[in-house]
Structure formats: structure tokens, C-alpha cells
C-alpha positions in Angstrom: 5.5 -58.4 -51.5 3.5 -56.3 -49.2 2.8 -57.3 -45.2 -0.7 -57.1 -44.7 -2.4 -57.5 -41.4 -4.6 -60.9 -40.2 -7.9 -58.7 -41.7 -6.0 -58.5 -45.5 -8.2 -60.4 -48.2 -6.2 -62.1 -50.8 -7.4 -61.4 -53.7 -5.2 -63.0 -56.6 -1.8 -63.9 -56.3 -0.9 -61.2 -58.6 -2.3 -58.4 -56.5 -0.4 -60.4 -53.3 3.1 -59.7 -54.7 5.0 -56.9 -54.9 8.7 -55.8 -54.3 11.8 -58.1 -54.6 9.6 -61.1 -55.5 7.6 -59.6 -58.2 10.7 -59.3 -60.8 9.5 -61.5 -63.7 12.0 -63.7 -65.7 10.3 -67.1 -66.3 11.0 -70.0 -64.1 12.5 -73.0 -65.9 10.3 -75.4 -67.4 11.0 -78.7 -65.1 9.1 -76.2 -62.6 7.6 -79.0 -60.0 4.9 -76.4 -59.1 4.1 -75.6 -63.1 3.8 -79.6 -63.5 1.4 -79.8 -61.0 -2.1 -80.4 -62.1 -3.7 -76.8 -61.8 -6.4 -77.6 -60.4 -4.4 -78.1 -57.4 -3.0 -74.8 -57.1 -6.9 -73.1 -57.7 -8.4 -74.7 -54.9 -7.7 -72.0 -52.4 -10.1 -69.8 -51.6 -8.6 -67.4 -49.8 -11.5 -67.7 -46.9 -8.6 -67.3 -44.2 -9.5 -70.2 -42.1 -5.8 -71.3 -41.7 -5.0 -68.2 -40.1 -5.7 -68.7 -36.6 -3.9 -71.7 -37.0 -0.6 -71.1 -38.6 2.0 -70.4 -36.1 3.9 -68.6 -38.3 1.1 -66.1 -39.0 0.3 -66.0 -35.9 4.1 -64.4 -34.8 4.1 -61.8 -37.4 0.7 -61.0 -38.4 1.9 -61.1 -42.3 0.3 -62.4 -45.2 3.1 -64.0 -46.8 3.8 -66.1 -43.8 0.4 -67.4 -43.5 -0.6 -70.7 -45.5 -2.8 -69.0 -48.3 -0.4 -65.8 -48.9 2.2 -68.8 -49.6 0.4 -70.5 -51.9 -0.6 -67.1 -54.0 3.6 -67.2 -54.3 3.5 -70.7 -55.3 0.5 -69.9 -57.9 2.4 -66.9 -59.1 5.7 -69.0 -59.5 3.4 -71.8 -61.8 1.8 -68.4 -63.7 5.2 -67.1 -64.5 4.4 -64.2 -62.9 7.4 -64.4 -60.1 10.7 -66.3 -60.1 12.1 -68.1 -57.5 13.9 -65.6 -55.5 15.9 -65.9 -52.2 12.8 -63.9 -50.8 10.5 -67.3 -52.3 12.9 -69.6 -50.8 13.4 -67.8 -47.5 9.4 -68.1 -47.2 9.4 -71.8 -47.9 11.9 -72.7 -45.4 9.9 -70.2 -42.8 6.8 -72.4 -43.0 7.1 -75.4 -40.5 4.9 -77.7 -42.6 3.1 -78.5 -39.5 -0.1 -79.1 -41.7 -2.8 -77.6 -39.2 -3.9 -75.4 -42.0 -4.9 -78.9 -43.6 -7.0 -79.7 -40.8 -8.9 -76.4 -40.7 -9.0 -75.9 -44.5 -12.4 -76.2 -45.7 -11.7 -76.8 -49.1 -9.8 -79.5 -49.0 -6.6 -78.0 -50.3 -3.4 -80.1 -51.1 -0.9 -78.2 -49.5 1.4 -80.8 -48.3 2.1 -81.7 -52.2 2.5 -78.1 -52.7 4.6 -77.1 -50.2 7.0 -80.0 -51.2 6.9 -78.6 -54.7 7.9 -75.2 -54.3 10.6 -76.4 -52.0 12.0 -78.8 -54.9 11.9 -75.8 -57.0 13.7 -73.8 -54.7 16.6 -76.5 -54.5 16.6 -76.7 -58.0 16.9 -73.4 -58.8 20.0 -71.2 -59.6 19.7 -69.5 -56.4 23.4 -68.5 -55.1 24.2 -70.9 -51.9 26.9 -70.5 -49.4 29.5 -73.2 -49.7 28.6 -74.2 -45.7 25.0 -74.9 -46.4 25.8 -76.9 -49.9 28.3 -78.9 -47.8 26.0 -79.6 -44.9 23.4 -80.5 -47.0 25.3 -82.8 -49.1 26.7 -84.6 -46.0 23.3 -85.2 -44.3 20.3 -85.2 -46.7 22.4 -86.6 -49.8 24.9 -88.9 -47.8 24.2 -90.1 -44.2 20.4 -90.4 -44.7 20.7 -92.4 -47.9 22.9 -94.8 -46.6 21.7 -97.1 -43.4 25.2 -98.1 -42.9 26.7 -95.1 -42.6 24.1 -93.5 -40.4 24.4 -96.9 -38.1 28.5 -95.8 -38.2 27.7 -92.0 -37.3 25.5 -93.0 -34.7 28.3 -95.1 -33.5 30.6 -92.1 -33.3 28.5 -90.1 -31.7 27.9 -93.0 -29.1 31.4 -93.0 -28.4 32.1 -89.3 -27.8 29.1 -89.3 -25.7 30.1 -92.5 -23.5 33.9 -91.6 -23.4 33.7 -88.7 -22.2 34.9 -86.6 -24.9 31.4 -84.9 -25.1 32.2 -83.7 -21.1 35.3 -82.6 -21.7 34.7 -80.7 -25.2 31.9 -78.4 -23.1 34.2 -77.9 -20.3 37.2 -76.6 -22.8 34.4 -74.5 -24.3 35.9 -76.4 -27.3 32.2 -75.7 -29.1 33.7 -72.4 -29.7 35.1 -73.6 -32.5 32.6 -74.7 -34.3 30.1 -72.7 -36.8 27.8 -70.9 -34.6 24.4 -72.8 -35.3 26.3 -76.0 -34.7 27.5 -74.7 -31.3 24.3 -73.8 -30.0 23.2 -77.3 -31.2 25.6 -79.3 -29.5 24.3 -78.9 -26.0 20.7 -80.5 -27.6 22.5 -83.3 -29.4 20.5 -86.7 -28.3 21.4 -89.9 -26.5 22.4 -92.1 -28.6 21.8 -95.9 -27.6 24.2 -98.4 -27.2 22.2 -100.9 -29.1 20.1 -100.5 -32.3 16.8 -101.8 -33.0 18.3 -104.9 -35.3 20.3 -105.9 -32.4 17.1 -105.7 -30.1 14.5 -107.2 -32.4 14.7 -110.7 -34.5 14.2 -110.7 -38.0 10.9 -112.5 -37.2 9.1 -112.5 -33.6 6.1 -115.0 -32.8 3.3 -114.6 -30.1 3.2 -117.1 -27.2 1.4 -120.3 -29.2 2.7 -119.5 -32.4 -0.6 -119.0 -34.0 -0.3 -115.5 -35.1 -3.6 -113.5 -36.0 -2.1 -111.0 -38.1 1.4 -110.9 -39.8 3.1 -107.2 -39.6 6.3 -105.5 -41.0 7.8 -103.1 -38.8 9.3 -100.0 -39.6 12.3 -99.1 -37.3 13.2 -95.3 -38.6 16.3 -93.5 -38.6 16.6 -90.9 -35.2 13.9 -93.3 -33.7 16.3 -96.3 -34.4 19.5 -95.0 -32.8 18.3 -92.4 -30.2 14.7 -94.6 -29.4 15.1 -98.1 -30.4 13.8 -98.9 -26.6 10.2 -98.1 -28.2 11.0 -100.1 -31.4 11.4 -102.7 -29.0 8.0 -101.9 -26.9 6.3 -101.8 -30.1 7.4 -105.1 -31.3 6.3 -106.0 -27.5 3.0 -104.6 -28.0 2.3 -106.2 -31.2 3.1 -109.8 -30.3 0.3 -109.4 -27.1 -1.6 -108.9 -29.5 -1.2 -111.8 -31.5 0.9 -110.8 -34.3 3.7 -112.1 -35.9 6.3 -109.4 -36.8 8.6 -109.2 -39.6 11.5 -106.2 -38.6 14.0 -106.2 -41.7 18.1 -105.7 -40.7 19.5 -102.4 -42.3 16.4 -100.6 -43.0 16.2 -97.3 -45.3 15.0 -93.8 -44.2 11.6 -93.6 -45.2 12.3 -90.3 -47.4 10.4 -87.7 -45.3 13.1 -85.9 -44.8 14.2 -85.4 -48.3 10.6 -85.1 -49.6 9.8 -82.2 -47.1 13.7 -80.7 -48.1 13.0 -80.7 -51.7 14.6 -83.8 -52.7 11.7 -85.7 -54.3 14.2 -87.5 -56.6 15.7 -89.1 -53.6 12.7 -89.5 -51.9 11.7 -91.5 -54.7 14.6 -93.4 -54.4 14.1 -94.4 -50.7 10.8 -95.0 -51.7 11.3 -98.1 -53.8 13.8 -99.6 -51.6 10.8 -99.9 -48.6 8.9 -101.7 -51.1 11.6 -103.8 -52.3 12.4 -104.5 -48.7 9.1 -105.7 -47.5 6.7 -108.3 -49.7 3.5 -107.3 -49.0 1.5 -110.1 -50.3 2.9 -111.7 -46.8 1.8 -109.2 -44.7 -1.3 -108.0 -43.6 0.0 -104.3 -42.4 3.3 -102.5 -42.3 3.3 -100.7 -39.2 4.9 -97.5 -38.1 5.2 -95.9 -34.8 6.7 -92.5 -35.6 3.9 -89.6 -36.6 6.5 -87.5 -39.3 7.4 -91.0 -41.2 4.0 -92.2 -41.0 2.4 -89.2 -43.2 5.5 -89.6 -45.5 5.0 -93.6 -45.7 1.3 -93.1 -46.3 2.3 -91.0 -49.8 4.1 -93.4 -51.5 1.3 -94.2 -53.8 1.4 -90.4 -54.9 5.0 -90.4 -55.0 5.4 -93.1 -57.3 2.2 -92.4 -59.4 4.2 -92.4 -62.3 6.6 -95.2 -62.0 5.3 -97.9 -64.0 7.1 -100.6 -61.9 6.0 -99.3 -58.6 2.9 -97.8 -58.9 0.7 -100.6 -58.3 3.1 -101.6 -55.0 3.3 -98.4 -53.7 -0.7 -97.7 -53.5 -1.2 -101.6 -52.1 1.7 -100.1 -49.6 -0.6 -97.0 -48.5 -3.4 -99.5 -48.0 -1.2 -101.5 -45.7 0.5 -99.2 -43.8 -1.1 -98.3 -40.3 0.5 -96.0 -37.3 0.7 -98.1 -34.5 -2.3 -96.5 -32.7 -4.3 -96.7 -35.8 -3.6 -100.8 -35.8 -4.1 -101.5 -31.9 -7.6 -99.5 -32.2 -8.3 -101.6 -35.7 -7.8 -105.3 -33.8 -9.3 -104.1 -30.9 -6.0 -104.4 -28.7 -6.1 -106.3 -25.3 -6.6 -103.5 -22.2 -4.0 -104.7 -19.5 -4.9 -106.2 -16.6 -4.9 -103.9 -13.5 -3.3 -104.6 -10.6 -4.4 -106.7 -8.2 -5.1 -103.6 -5.8 -6.5 -100.9 -7.9 -5.2 -97.2 -7.3 -7.7 -94.8 -6.5 -8.3 -91.8 -8.4 -5.9 -89.9 -5.5 -3.0 -92.6 -6.5 -3.1 -92.2 -10.2 -0.5 -90.8 -12.4 -1.2 -87.6 -14.5 -0.1 -87.6 -17.8 -1.1 -85.5 -20.6 -0.6 -85.8 -24.4 1.3 -83.7 -27.1 -0.2 -84.4 -30.8 2.4 -84.7 -33.1 1.7 -82.8 -36.0 1.9 -85.7 -38.9 0.1 -87.9 -37.1 -3.0 -85.3 -36.3 -3.2 -83.2 -39.1 -1.2 -85.8 -41.7 -2.9 -89.2 -40.3 -5.6 -87.7 -38.7 -4.8 -90.2 -36.0 -6.0 -88.1 -33.1 -8.4 -90.1 -30.4 -6.6 -93.4 -30.8 -3.3 -92.6 -28.5 -5.7 -91.2 -26.0 -8.0 -94.0 -25.9 -4.6 -95.9 -25.3 -3.4 -94.0 -22.5 -6.9 -94.2 -20.9 -7.1 -98.1 -20.8 -3.6 -98.2 -19.2 -4.3 -98.3 -15.6 -2.7 -96.1 -13.1 -2.6 -93.1 -15.7 -5.1 -90.5 -15.6 -5.0 -88.7 -18.9 -5.5 -84.5 -18.6 -6.0 -82.6 -22.0 -3.2 -80.2 -22.9 -4.2 -76.9 -24.1 -3.4 -76.7 -27.7 -2.1 -80.0 -27.9 -2.4 -80.1 -31.5 0.0 -76.7 -31.7 3.1 -77.4 -33.3 6.1 -77.5 -30.4 8.9 -76.3 -32.8 10.6 -79.6 -34.0 9.2 -80.1 -37.3 11.9 -82.3 -38.4 14.9 -80.3 -38.9 13.0 -76.4 -38.3 14.6 -76.3 -34.7 18.4 -76.2 -36.9 17.3 -74.3 -39.7 15.2 -71.7 -37.6 16.1 -71.8 -34.2 14.7 -68.8 -32.7 11.3 -69.4 -34.2 11.8 -73.1 -33.1 12.5 -72.0 -29.5 9.4 -69.7 -29.3 7.2 -72.6 -30.2 9.1 -74.9 -27.6 8.4 -72.2 -24.9 4.8 -72.0 -25.5 4.4 -75.8 -25.7 6.1 -76.1 -22.3 4.0 -73.2 -20.6 1.1 -75.1 -21.4 2.6 -78.8 -20.2 3.2 -76.5 -16.8 -0.2 -75.6 -16.8 -1.8 -79.2 -16.6 0.1 -79.8 -13.3 1.7 -82.7 -15.1 4.9 -84.1 -14.8 4.5 -86.9 -17.6 4.2 -86.0 -21.1 3.1 -88.4 -24.0 3.8 -87.6 -27.6 4.3 -90.5 -30.6 7.0 -88.5 -33.0 11.1 -88.7 -32.4 11.4 -85.0 -33.0 8.6 -84.0 -30.7 10.3 -86.5 -28.1 13.5 -84.7 -28.2 12.1 -81.3 -28.5 9.9 -82.0 -25.4 13.0 -83.5 -23.4 14.8 -80.2 -24.1 12.4 -78.2 -23.2 12.4 -79.7 -20.1 16.3 -79.4 -19.8 16.1 -75.6 -20.7 13.2 -74.6 -18.5 14.4 -76.4 -15.6 11.1 -78.2 -14.9 11.0 -81.7 -13.9 9.4 -83.9 -16.4 9.5 -87.2 -18.4 8.5 -87.6 -21.8 7.0 -90.9 -22.8 5.8 -92.9 -26.2 1.8 -93.9 -25.7 3.3 -97.7 -26.5 6.1 -97.8 -24.3 3.5 -97.2 -21.4 1.0 -99.9 -22.7 4.4 -102.4 -23.1 5.3 -101.0 -19.3 1.8 -102.1 -18.6 1.9 -105.6 -20.1 5.0 -106.4 -18.2 3.4 -105.5 -15.2 0.7 -108.3 -15.4 
């Protein structure tokens, strides 16, 4: 495929592909792209409105690295003009999946499902794959993240490694040099696993004062969130209790499946979606609450994911109707503003804070104003808008692992914008973003802290 500059015109999928991608053996009849409703593949008008919003296109200026270029390649696969090649696979995994193009698109192109179908085709193709990639993919995506008990067990081992001093010793003796290069580079950024996980901090059922709840909600604890930020889950429950909600938090919750769907394992994603539906009794709950932007975006799509499942399709549609991001839910129920201290601090003593939009929270779930409204209503905080607040920070699921160079560029860009606000406090609502920004502060040597908005709200309630 030829590389065009930013002003190149895309005329048709066939006109865009040449070179190594243009060899034309037909794809497998089971191609996920070929099974899509063809109208989805035809939605793109090639108008270019997505180009200024796409981080990878802005980095390279190449048409194939843009949303419309990728859609053209996907359509060529569906039309059997191309086969699933290594070049196609590399392009699909160079995409962040940040969904900024979805917000920019005037035609309503269903890029998330095109993107997931394309990656599924890559994973089910006969492309040669290194043994190392197969092993790590099997260990993480297909094994650890399919078992809550195993995930907790790995979390305990990591906690022991970090708390026993072994972590310090390994780094002191430079033993990380024995690891594969990518793992050695990532080891210093390993998140700190907490001593207690969510189910040790939160009871199965918790009730507000007076035991007369206005709403009954289910609480999702997540995977990374559960191991690394269980305090955010505790804060979320506390905020819900303060606003008259009875909270049900099931034990040993499974992964929501977003990691699997975004990495081409659609059948595993469906299995995990069914587990979630079996875990919560929707007839007894007014809402299901997610506090992680990336997970919530996927969780709201169970209706699509299980549309062809005769047993779960209707329950999945009801799940979609009841799934709320925590900020969305708080605004929906008109949450109580925390009482300010007896001596209200003047503007000069307020703490300046800025807010970074999680890509899947703002572009996937369209939850943009609600977190800002919550931050504005917390006494003692002064919200300052972040330049390019909705531009990806480079975390993007496991993108900072698979594409560390590009992720690093996006991380530095984000940290420079945070520095321009003069704020040391940053709020964001996704565990991947949270870790990426924390590591950004460490790498740049700048003084700063990262918070979930709901944790700041919970702290304000406690100060009352």
C-alpha cells in the first residue's frame, strides 16, 4: 500500500492498496470482516474528518495509518481483494483503538466493531507467529485473565515480590537483564499491587444509613482496578452509600472481556460476558456501576456481542440499558454536593486540578461533562482545563506494552500539557490512564499525583 500525505484522496479500497498487501488469495470463509453487515464497511465517506484526531496518522502522515486507510484495508479483506497478511496485522495493531475517530466522524462509522473484527481475523489467520508471542498471549489473555482466582494468585505473587525486597534486589543486581528485552524495559513500570483486594474491603451487600435505599445497584470491581486500585472501588461504594444506594458487589468477579475483544479473542469475550450476566440478578438491580472508562465502554456493548445468542441476547440488551459509568450515574440521580468546611477557602487557597479524559469514557461512552461537573462541586478544588484533554495518553489497554515507542511519545505529549496547566493534581477515570500518568510523572521527574474523581468526592464526604 502506498503511503500518501495528509491531503491524499481515498477513492476506493482497491485504489489504496499496492505492494506487499495486494497479494490476493481469498481469506478464510470464516473471516469476521466478511461476516459483518456490508453496510458497516460502506459507511466511511472518506471525508477525512478523522485525520486530525488520529494520533498515529498525525505521527506518520501516512494514509494507511489513518482510520479511513484502515477501513479501506478492512473492506478489501471482506471483498477478497486482499488476504490477511503480516502487513495488515501490523497495521491493525499499530492502531490505538482510542476511538477519537468515532467522535469526529460525521457518518457514524462503526469503527469499534470493524476494529475488533479485523483483529479477530488477524488472530485466526495462518500468519507465522513467534513462539514467545504465542506463549505470553496464552498465559495472559487466554489463561490468567480468564480465571479470577488465578489472577488474584498472580497478584499475590507480585505483591510478595514487591513487598519482600526481592524487587529492589533484582534491580540492584541488574537481574532484569536476563529477561526478554521488552519485559526488562517494562519491569520498572510494574504497578504496585495493594495488600487487600476489593472483596476484602467491600461486603457483598452494603446499605446506606437508615437502611431505606433509594436505588439498588451492582458494583463491578474490574481486573487491574481490583489488584492495583481497590481503594477506588471502596471509594465508589462509599459515594454510592452517601447517595442512598444499596450496593451489591459479587465475590470473585470475572474480567469484563474488553482485553479479549480488543485483541481479537471474540469467543473468549463472549464467554466472559455470559459469566457477568450470570453473576448479577438484573431484575433486582436498578443499575450496574462501572468506574473504569475502558471496561465500561466494552460492558455497554454486551447486547451487540451476544446478539446471536438465543439464551443471553435479551439479558444482554437489558444489561446495556442498566450499565452506567459512575459519573454518569451520579449525575443521573442528582448526587449530593459535599458540604464545604466551616471556613470556605478563598480562590487563592483552592487546589488547582486538571482532568484527562479516558479515551473510551469520552469517545466510547460519551461521558465528558459529568466527571468535570463532579470535580467542580467538590469544595477546595479549582478545575483547570487540560489542553488536548481527550487526546490519548498512550496507555490504550496493552498498547504501551506492544507499541512502547509510540506510547512513549503520546505519554510525553500528555505530560507536557499537564505541565502547562501548572497543576500537580490530575484526575482521570481509567486504571490504564492512571498508571500511564503516574509513570509519566516518574519518568519526567515532575511532582504530581493522579486521582480518580470519585475518590476525591469520597474524601470530601469523609471530611464532612
